[in-house]
N, CA, C and O of each residue as an XYZ file, in Angstrom:
400
protein
N      21.357    -11.278      3.610
C      20.317    -10.207      3.389
C      20.718     -9.034      4.124
O      21.706     -8.996      4.857
N      19.878     -8.020      3.897
C      20.054     -6.705      4.490
C      19.516     -6.550      5.911
O      18.682     -7.344      6.347
N      20.015     -5.473      6.680
C      19.531     -5.280      7.924
C      18.585     -4.269      8.169
O      18.311     -3.940      9.324
N      17.960     -3.646      6.998
C      17.017     -2.616      7.099
C      16.047     -2.642      5.830
O      16.390     -3.185      4.780
N      14.901     -2.060      5.989
C      14.093     -1.911      4.884
C      13.174     -0.824      5.082
O      13.020     -0.368      6.215
N      12.475     -0.310      3.984
C      11.736      0.863      3.984
C      10.167      0.417      3.939
O       9.740     -0.404      3.127
N       9.404      1.041      4.878
C       8.039      0.886      4.911
C       7.345      2.128      4.471
O       7.578      3.166      5.090
N       6.559      2.130      3.519
C       5.791      3.409      3.025
C       4.404      3.252      3.257
O       3.885      2.137      3.291
N       3.744      4.354      3.425
C       2.301      4.459      3.630
C       1.696      4.934      2.325
O       2.447      5.212      1.390
N       0.390      5.044      2.207
C      -0.257      5.447      1.053
C       0.001      6.880      0.638
O      -0.308      7.218     -0.505
N       0.532      7.730      1.460
C       0.825      9.069      1.268
C       2.361      9.184      0.740
O       2.884     10.242      0.392
N       2.931      8.030      0.741
C       4.423      8.125      0.323
C       5.443      8.439      1.503
O       6.626      8.712      1.299
N       4.866      8.373      2.729
C       5.886      8.673      3.855
C       6.512      7.311      4.149
O       5.881      6.310      4.490
N       7.800      7.396      3.978
C       8.709      6.293      4.224
C       9.325      6.301      5.622
O       9.694      7.326      6.195
N       9.402      5.072      6.115
C      10.059      4.845      7.444
C      11.140      3.779      7.293
O      10.848      2.703      6.772
N      12.373      4.032      7.725
C      13.421      2.975      7.658
C      13.274      2.103      8.892
O      13.188      2.642      9.995
N      13.240      0.771      8.760
C      13.026     -0.212      9.830
C      14.396     -0.951      9.855
O      14.934     -1.371      8.830
N      14.877     -1.068     11.008
C      16.116     -1.912     11.307
C      15.646     -3.287     11.829
O      14.743     -3.434     12.652
N      16.397     -4.323     11.229
C      16.028     -5.689     11.633
C      17.361     -6.510     11.674
O      18.456     -6.030     11.381
N      17.156     -7.743     12.052
C      18.324     -8.655     11.923
C      18.469     -8.933     10.552
O      17.451     -9.058      9.871
N      19.689     -9.059      9.998
C      19.996     -9.310      8.558
C      19.197    -10.579      8.113
O      19.262    -11.628      8.755
N      18.454    -10.437      7.004
C      17.645    -11.539      6.490
C      17.201    -11.324      5.070
O      17.360    -10.221      4.546
N      16.669    -12.291      4.446
C      16.074    -12.198      3.122
C      14.562    -11.673      3.401
O      13.703    -12.397      3.904
N      14.362    -10.452      3.050
C      13.058     -9.808      3.322
C      11.962    -10.294      2.559
O      10.837    -10.284      3.059
N      12.161    -10.729      1.373
C      11.064    -11.371      0.555
C      10.685    -12.650      1.133
O       9.501    -12.944      1.294
N      11.736    -13.496      1.482
C      11.441    -14.830      2.058
C      10.658    -14.634      3.377
O       9.706    -15.355      3.677
N      11.127    -13.577      4.181
C      10.491    -13.459      5.551
C       8.976    -12.884      5.271
O       8.109    -13.169      6.098
N       8.677    -12.186      4.279
C       7.283    -11.657      4.051
C       6.424    -12.875      3.528
O       5.279    -13.037      3.950
N       6.961    -13.686      2.653
C       6.241    -14.811      2.225
C       6.003    -15.818      3.445
O       4.916    -16.389      3.538
N       6.904    -16.010      4.276
C       6.681    -16.901      5.449
C       5.690    -16.256      6.488
O       4.942    -16.947      7.180
N       5.736    -14.903      6.545
C       4.764    -14.278      7.449
C       3.300    -14.390      6.876
O       2.336    -14.692      7.580
N       3.231    -14.118      5.540
C       1.933    -14.419      4.864
C       1.408    -15.736      5.022
O       0.253    -15.920      5.404
N       2.228    -16.696      4.738
C       1.880    -18.174      4.868
C       1.336    -18.468      6.232
O       0.310    -19.130      6.384
N       2.062    -17.947      7.267
C       1.623    -18.195      8.584
C       0.202    -17.554      8.927
O      -0.635    -18.166      9.590
N       0.010    -16.328      8.445
C      -1.394    -15.778      8.533
C      -2.403    -16.569      7.816
O      -3.519    -16.704      8.318
N      -2.122    -17.082      6.732
C      -3.123    -17.900      6.005
C      -3.385    -19.155      6.768
O      -4.548    -19.541      6.882
N      -2.393    -19.825      7.303
C      -2.519    -20.972      8.107
C      -3.321    -20.690      9.410
O      -4.128    -21.515      9.840
N      -3.091    -19.568      9.994
C      -3.861    -19.110     11.159
C      -5.313    -19.062     10.899
O      -6.113    -19.573     11.683
N      -5.690    -18.429      9.759
C      -7.066    -18.321      9.387
C      -7.705    -19.757      9.088
O      -8.833    -20.071      9.468
N      -6.942    -20.501      8.441
C      -7.352    -21.866      8.095
C      -7.831    -22.619      9.463
O      -8.811    -23.361      9.526
N      -7.061    -22.332     10.424
C      -7.160    -23.091     11.758
C      -8.213    -22.300     12.612
O      -8.355    -22.536     13.812
N      -8.933    -21.367     11.956
C      -9.927    -20.627     12.743
C      -9.546    -19.396     13.406
O     -10.395    -18.797     14.067
N      -8.372    -18.955     13.304
C      -7.872    -17.859     13.992
C      -8.193    -16.522     13.318
O      -8.749    -16.579     12.221
N      -7.918    -15.370     13.826
C      -8.172    -14.078     13.368
C      -7.413    -13.616     12.189
O      -6.210    -13.873     12.133
N      -8.012    -12.940     11.211
C      -7.407    -12.414     10.005
C      -6.401    -11.255     10.450
O      -6.808    -10.403     11.241
N      -5.203    -11.210     10.000
C      -4.362    -10.045     10.136
C      -4.677     -8.977      9.097
O      -4.279     -9.095      7.939
N      -5.373     -7.963      9.499
C      -5.895     -6.999      8.626
C      -4.759     -6.131      7.937
O      -5.038     -5.328      7.047
N      -3.473     -6.331      8.388
C      -2.453     -5.515      7.817
C      -2.205     -6.054      6.398
O      -1.729     -5.256      5.590
N      -2.448     -7.217      6.022
C      -2.344     -7.747      4.657
C      -3.249     -6.989      3.808
O      -2.852     -6.439      2.781
N      -4.631     -6.940      4.267
C      -5.606     -6.320      3.462
C      -5.316     -4.806      3.285
O      -5.620     -4.283      2.214
N      -4.794     -4.132      4.191
C      -4.461     -2.855      4.029
C      -3.291     -2.617      2.994
O      -3.276     -1.690      2.185
N      -2.326     -3.568      3.130
C      -1.140     -3.457      2.152
C      -1.648     -3.572      0.696
O      -1.246     -2.840     -0.209
N      -2.565     -4.554      0.546
C      -3.092     -4.899     -0.833
C      -3.835     -3.732     -1.325
O      -3.646     -3.342     -2.478
N      -4.765     -3.071     -0.448
C      -5.427     -2.042     -0.858
C      -4.595     -0.728     -1.235
O      -4.863     -0.014     -2.202
N      -3.570     -0.514     -0.351
C      -2.629      0.561     -0.671
C      -1.884      0.402     -1.997
O      -1.657      1.342     -2.759
N      -1.517     -0.886     -2.212
C      -0.715     -1.090     -3.481
C      -1.678     -0.774     -4.606
O      -1.319     -0.047     -5.532
N      -2.935     -1.317     -4.551
C      -3.944     -1.088     -5.668
C      -4.182      0.290     -5.799
O      -4.157      0.719     -6.953
N      -4.423      1.147     -4.821
C      -4.728      2.598     -4.832
C      -3.457      3.356     -5.581
O      -3.654      4.191     -6.464
N      -2.283      3.019     -5.185
C      -1.164      3.674     -5.749
C      -1.010      3.282     -7.180
O      -0.704      4.151     -7.997
N      -1.192      2.084     -7.540
C      -1.145      1.603     -9.009
C      -2.168      2.385     -9.850
O      -1.879      2.867    -10.946
N      -3.419      2.488     -9.257
C      -4.411      3.208    -10.054
C      -4.086      4.690    -10.194
O      -4.426      5.268    -11.226
N      -3.468      5.323     -9.249
C      -3.002      6.690     -9.350
C      -1.905      6.787    -10.444
O      -1.924      7.693    -11.277
N      -0.998      5.874    -10.417
C       0.100      5.867    -11.413
C      -0.461      5.817    -12.849
O      -0.140      6.608    -13.735
N      -1.355      4.774    -12.983
C      -2.073      4.481    -14.171
C      -2.755      5.837    -14.759
O      -2.519      6.275    -15.886
N      -3.535      6.362    -13.926
C      -4.236      7.498    -14.259
C      -3.407      8.697    -14.557
O      -3.782      9.522    -15.390
N      -2.357      8.810    -13.940
C      -1.369      9.986    -14.203
C      -0.784      9.705    -15.660
O      -0.688     10.620    -16.478
N      -0.410      8.436    -15.938
C       0.119      8.171    -17.240
C      -0.905      8.299    -18.311
O      -0.552      8.674    -19.430
N      -2.231      7.996    -18.035
C      -3.195      8.291    -19.101
C      -3.464      9.738    -19.418
O      -3.954     10.120    -20.482
N      -3.083     10.571    -18.344
C      -3.372     12.061    -18.561
C      -1.920     12.754    -18.785
O      -1.701     13.916    -18.440
N      -1.062     12.012    -19.331
C       0.224     12.706    -19.777
C       1.205     13.020    -18.578
O       2.057     13.901    -18.700
N       1.074     12.315    -17.465
C       2.051     12.544    -16.443
C       1.521     13.605    -15.307
O       2.310     14.112    -14.509
N       0.331     13.852    -15.306
C      -0.075     14.955    -14.293
C      -0.019     14.434    -12.884
O      -0.110     13.232    -12.636
N       0.132     15.367    -11.962
C       0.266     14.877    -10.545
C      -1.114     14.456    -10.057
O      -2.128     15.104    -10.316
N      -1.098     13.300     -9.314
C      -2.309     12.686     -8.693
C      -2.061     12.768     -7.118
O      -1.102     12.172     -6.628
N      -2.859     13.446     -6.404
C      -2.762     13.533     -5.004
C      -3.808     12.584     -4.352
O      -4.971     12.503     -4.749
N      -3.307     11.898     -3.352
C      -4.210     10.920     -2.663
C      -4.469     11.556     -1.229
O      -3.509     11.853     -0.517
N      -5.749     11.754     -0.826
C      -6.008     12.207      0.422
C      -7.150     11.247      1.071
O      -7.869     10.472      0.440
N      -7.155     11.457      2.368
C      -8.106     10.656      3.143
C      -8.533     11.435      4.399
O      -8.023     12.519      4.684
N      -9.442     10.871      5.105
C     -10.000     11.606      6.280
C      -9.025     11.299      7.466
O      -9.157     11.891      8.538
N      -8.140     10.458      7.283
C      -7.169     10.191      8.410
C      -5.871      9.884      7.697
O      -5.807      9.870      6.468
N      -4.840      9.638      8.481
C      -3.501      9.244      7.901
C      -3.439      7.824      7.607
O      -2.441      7.360      7.055
N      -4.463      7.071      7.945
C      -4.371      5.656      7.593
C      -5.178      5.206      6.406
O      -5.298      4.001      6.186
N      -5.753      6.130      5.609
C      -6.602      5.770      4.408
C      -6.462      6.883      3.291
O      -6.296      8.076      3.545
N      -6.552      6.328      1.994
C      -6.658      7.179      0.953
C      -8.005      6.928      0.419
O      -8.316      5.836     -0.057
N      -8.845      7.976      0.497
C     -10.350      7.776      0.043
C     -10.648      8.656     -1.252
O     -11.659      8.490     -1.933
N      -9.650      9.626     -1.531
C     -10.123     10.499     -2.656
C      -8.773     10.803     -3.437
O      -7.662     10.805     -2.908
N      -9.016     11.038     -4.670
C      -7.971     11.363     -5.648
C      -8.086     12.834     -6.026
O      -9.200     13.283     -6.299
N      -7.032     13.596     -6.057
C      -7.162     14.970     -6.468
C      -6.378     15.098     -7.806
O      -5.159     14.923     -7.806
N      -7.044     15.396     -8.931
C      -6.401     15.534    -10.222
C      -6.639     16.893    -10.878
O      -7.755     17.206    -11.292
N      -5.666     17.627    -10.959
C      -5.657     18.959    -11.588
C      -6.698     19.856    -10.806
O      -7.473     20.634    -11.361
N      -6.616     19.655     -9.515
C      -7.546     20.540     -8.775
C      -8.961     20.088     -8.465
O      -9.705     20.692     -7.692
N      -9.302     18.900     -9.172
C     -10.610     18.366     -9.008
C     -10.556     17.081     -8.087
O      -9.660     16.255     -8.257
N     -11.506     16.921     -7.126
C     -11.494     15.901     -6.282
C     -12.432     14.778     -6.730
O     -13.550     15.089     -7.139
N     -12.052     13.470     -6.682
C     -12.757     12.471     -6.972
C     -12.852     11.412     -5.885
O     -11.860     11.154     -5.204
N     -13.990     10.800     -5.703
C     -14.102      9.709     -4.771
C     -13.643      8.336     -5.198
O     -13.461      7.418     -4.398
N     -13.464      8.243     -6.526
C     -13.082      7.061     -7.228
C     -12.174      7.482     -8.389
O     -12.271      8.600     -8.896
N     -11.292      6.566     -8.797
C     -10.347      7.047     -9.942
C     -11.188      7.062    -11.181
O     -11.808      6.070    -11.566
N     -11.189      8.313    -11.842
C     -12.094      8.605    -12.995
C     -11.291      8.178    -14.368
O     -11.110      9.049    -15.219
N     -10.875      7.025    -14.554
C     -10.032      6.722    -15.689
C     -10.645      7.143    -16.944
O     -11.824      6.900    -17.198
N      -9.794      7.828    -17.804
C     -10.260      8.219    -19.066
C     -10.109      7.156    -20.068
O     -10.474      7.345    -21.229
């Protein structure tokens, strides 16, 4: 496996992470499985997985909306660097994706 991978946030800011060489997909599946087992045993939920899911969904919605509008730019913005709460499409701001 590789010794690095890229972690991106909802704004598209990428960060290169150096690790011991491994199969990153296998490592993520193992980590997720461990998190599920922890919850099943009464432990705390790792909120990082919820954030990853929401970020992925938000980006996919923006890509879909852009495609539906002929490829226009979609800007994601939020009140902090950790969240995307608004979509800016052709200068208009929306609190939810206004799919045509």
